[in-house]
C-alpha positions in Angstrom: 26.6 33.9 11.9 25.8 35.1 8.4 27.1 32.0 6.6 27.3 28.3 7.3 28.9 25.5 5.3 26.4 22.8 4.4 26.3 19.3 3.3 23.7 18.5 0.6 20.6 20.5 1.5 18.3 19.4 -1.3 15.4 21.4 -2.7 13.6 18.3 -3.9 10.2 19.9 -4.3 11.7 22.5 -6.7 13.3 19.9 -8.8 10.3 17.6 -8.9 8.1 20.5 -10.0 10.7 21.5 -12.6 10.9 18.0 -14.2 7.1 17.5 -14.0 6.3 20.6 -16.1 7.4 21.5 -19.6 9.3 24.6 -20.5 6.2 26.5 -21.7 4.5 26.0 -18.3 7.6 27.1 -16.3 6.5 30.8 -16.3 3.5 29.9 -14.2 5.5 27.9 -11.6 4.8 29.3 -8.1 7.1 27.5 -5.8 8.2 29.7 -2.8 11.8 29.2 -4.2 10.9 30.8 -7.6 9.0 33.9 -6.8 11.6 36.3 -8.3 11.2 37.7 -11.8 14.4 38.3 -13.8 15.5 41.9 -13.8 16.0 43.5 -17.2 19.7 44.3 -17.9 19.3 48.1 -17.2 18.2 47.3 -13.6 21.3 45.2 -12.8 22.8 45.9 -9.4 26.1 47.5 -8.6 27.1 44.4 -6.7 27.0 40.6 -7.2 27.5 37.3 -5.5 29.4 34.8 -7.6 30.0 31.0 -7.6 32.1 28.6 -9.7 30.8 25.1 -10.3 33.0 22.8 -12.4 32.7 19.3 -13.7 29.0 19.6 -14.5 27.9 16.3 -16.1 24.2 16.0 -16.6 24.6 12.2 -17.2 25.7 12.0 -13.6 24.1 15.1 -12.0 25.8 15.1 -8.5 26.7 18.8 -9.2 23.0 19.7 -8.9 23.3 19.7 -5.1 25.4 22.8 -5.4 22.7 24.5 -7.4 20.2 23.7 -4.8 22.4 25.3 -2.2 22.9 28.4 -4.3 19.1 28.7 -4.9 18.3 28.4 -1.3 21.0 30.9 -0.3 19.7 33.4 -2.8 16.2 32.9 -1.6 17.2 33.5 2.1 19.2 36.6 1.2 16.4 38.2 -0.9 13.9 37.5 1.8 15.9 39.8 3.9 16.2 42.5 1.3 19.3 41.7 -0.8 19.2 43.4 -4.2 22.6 42.1 -5.5 22.8 40.1 -8.7 23.8 36.4 -8.4 26.1 34.9 -11.1 27.2 31.3 -11.5 30.2 30.4 -13.6 29.6 26.9 -14.9 32.1 24.5 -16.6 30.6 21.5 -18.3 32.7 18.3 -17.8 35.0 17.6 -20.7 33.7 14.1 -21.1 30.0 15.2 -21.0 28.0 15.2 -24.2 26.4 18.4 -23.0 27.9 21.8 -24.0 25.4 23.7 -21.8 23.2 22.9 -18.8 20.0 21.0 -19.5 16.6 22.8 -19.3 15.9 21.6 -15.7 19.0 23.4 -14.4 18.6 26.5 -16.5 15.0 26.8 -15.5 15.7 26.4 -11.8 18.4 29.0 -11.8 16.6 31.3 -14.2 13.4 31.3 -12.1 15.5 32.8 -9.3 17.2 35.3 -11.7 20.5 33.5 -11.1 22.6 34.3 -14.1 24.8 31.7 -15.9 28.2 32.3 -17.4 30.0 29.4 -19.1 33.7 28.5 -18.7 34.9 26.7 -21.9 35.5 23.0 -21.5 39.1 22.0 -20.7 40.7 18.7 -21.6 43.0 19.2 -18.6 40.2 19.9 -16.2 41.0 19.4 -12.5 40.2 20.5 -9.0 43.2 22.8 -9.1 42.1 24.5 -12.3 38.6 25.0 -10.9 40.0 26.6 -7.8 41.9 29.1 -10.0 38.8 29.8 -12.1 37.5 31.6 -9.1 39.5 34.6 -10.2 37.3 35.0 -13.2 35.2 37.2 -11.0 37.8 39.9 -11.6 36.4 40.1 -15.2 33.0 41.2 -13.8 33.9 44.9 -14.2 30.2 45.9 -14.6 30.0 45.5 -10.9 31.7 47.6 -8.2 32.2 44.7 -5.8 31.7 40.9 -6.2 31.5 38.5 -3.3 32.6 35.0 -4.1 31.2 32.0 -2.2 32.0 28.3 -2.7 29.0 26.2 -3.8 28.8 24.6 -0.4 28.6 27.9 1.5 25.1 29.1 2.3 24.3 32.7 3.3 21.5 32.6 5.9 21.1 36.4 6.1 21.5 39.5 3.8 25.2 40.1 3.2 24.8 43.3 1.1 26.1 45.4 4.0 29.6 44.1 3.1 29.3 45.8 -0.3 28.1 49.1 1.3 30.9 49.1 3.9 33.5 48.6 1.2 32.4 51.3 -1.2 32.0 53.7 1.7 35.5 53.1 2.8 34.8 51.2 6.1 36.3 48.1 4.5 39.0 48.0 1.8 38.3 47.1 -1.8 39.4 43.5 -1.5 38.4 41.5 1.6 39.5 38.0 2.7 39.2 36.0 5.9 41.4 33.5 7.6 40.3 29.9 8.0 41.2 27.4 10.6 44.2 26.1 8.7 45.0 29.0 6.3 45.6 32.7 6.5 43.2 33.3 3.7 40.0 31.4 2.8 39.2 30.8 -0.8 35.6 29.9 0.0 34.4 33.4 0.9 36.0 36.7 -0.3 35.2 40.0 -1.9 37.0 41.9 -4.7 36.7 45.0 -6.7 36.8 43.7 -10.3 39.4 45.4 -12.5 40.8 44.4 -15.9 44.4 45.1 -14.9 43.9 43.0 -11.7 42.8 40.0 -13.8 45.8 40.4 -16.1 48.1 40.6 -13.1 46.6 37.4 -11.6 47.1 35.6 -14.9 50.7 36.8 -15.0 51.4 35.4 -11.4 49.8 32.1 -12.4 51.9 31.7 -15.5 55.2 32.6 -13.8 54.5 30.3 -10.8 53.5 27.4 -13.0 56.6 27.8 -15.2 58.8 27.9 -12.0 57.0 24.8 -10.6 57.5 22.9 -13.8 61.2 22.9 -13.1 60.8 21.6 -9.6 60.4 17.9 -8.6 56.9 16.7 -7.6 54.7 18.2 -6.2 56.2 21.2 -8.1 55.7 23.6 -5.3 58.3 25.7 -3.4 57.1 26.3 0.2 59.6 29.1 0.6 58.9 31.1 -2.5 55.2 30.3 -2.8 53.6 32.5 -5.4 56.7 34.7 -5.7 57.2 36.2 -2.2 59.5 34.4 0.2 58.7 35.4 3.8 61.8 35.7 6.1 62.0 35.2 9.8 60.8 38.7 10.5 57.5 38.3 8.7 54.8 35.7 9.3 51.0 35.1 9.1 49.0 34.2 12.1 46.4 31.4 12.3 43.6 30.8 14.7 45.0 29.8 18.1 48.0 32.2 17.8 50.1 29.9 15.5 52.6 32.0 13.6 54.2 30.7 10.4 56.3 32.0 7.5 56.1 29.2 5.0 53.8 28.6 2.1 52.7 25.3 3.4 49.2 26.0 4.6 46.1 24.3 3.3 45.5 25.4 -0.3 48.8 27.4 -0.5 49.5 26.0 -4.0 46.0 26.8 -5.3 43.3 29.5 -4.8 44.0 30.3 -1.1 47.7 30.9 -1.6 47.3 33.0 -4.7 44.5 35.1 -3.1 46.7 35.7 0.0 49.7 36.6 -2.2 47.7 38.9 -4.4 45.9 40.8 -1.6 48.8 41.1 0.8 51.9 41.5 -1.4 50.8 42.4 -4.9 47.6 44.3 -4.9 48.1 45.8 -1.5 44.6 47.1 -1.4 42.9 44.5 0.7 41.9 43.7 4.3 43.0 40.3 5.7 
């Protein structure tokens, strides 16, 4: 398998070295995890891997385990020849005194040429909001394809072939995979970033949340979903041959349901 979900797989040696040395000495750090020199902007790739890490609170740095996973995943891919950029969308916790990541985090990511983009703090931060922040990858229009992975998914081989297969027409522009309990996994998917696609996603979010606000708790319609009611002639199929036509699968109200709706019924330019 090219990917595997991991529990905390800590790069303790990297972090110890990072905290033991000051910023001026970082350029000389020679850990096997930090052998990659940042590419100048003009040499950026046509493709990128992207992650979203929310709730970052340096006062209680449990989020750092995700950074360790991303660093190791990037290392393993580049060892097998990956040339794609790696971008992490970061949202600092609303109650944190930090507005950006501390030096230890920025240095760890920067030494592997992992690029950071900040999501503004949000007083209404939640797991649901972070799940929908995944669609920020549609704003990455400087890339032809972006492959999103959750912070606890580790690539153990070079996945660049997925980009090549998509731009060469073997795979469609947008690619999603079914999970064990859902027809579309929000933890691993590829898109062709487009400005109009991002605007359309935002429109779907707004209309669905306005509709949900008028419904009783949990403010979700399992028939209409994100705007497309499936009748008895249409269904999605899960592993094991189970066929369903309700928006009641795991994550239907969040990223997985929105991604499924967008690729299958709205964008209609994806492979499922």
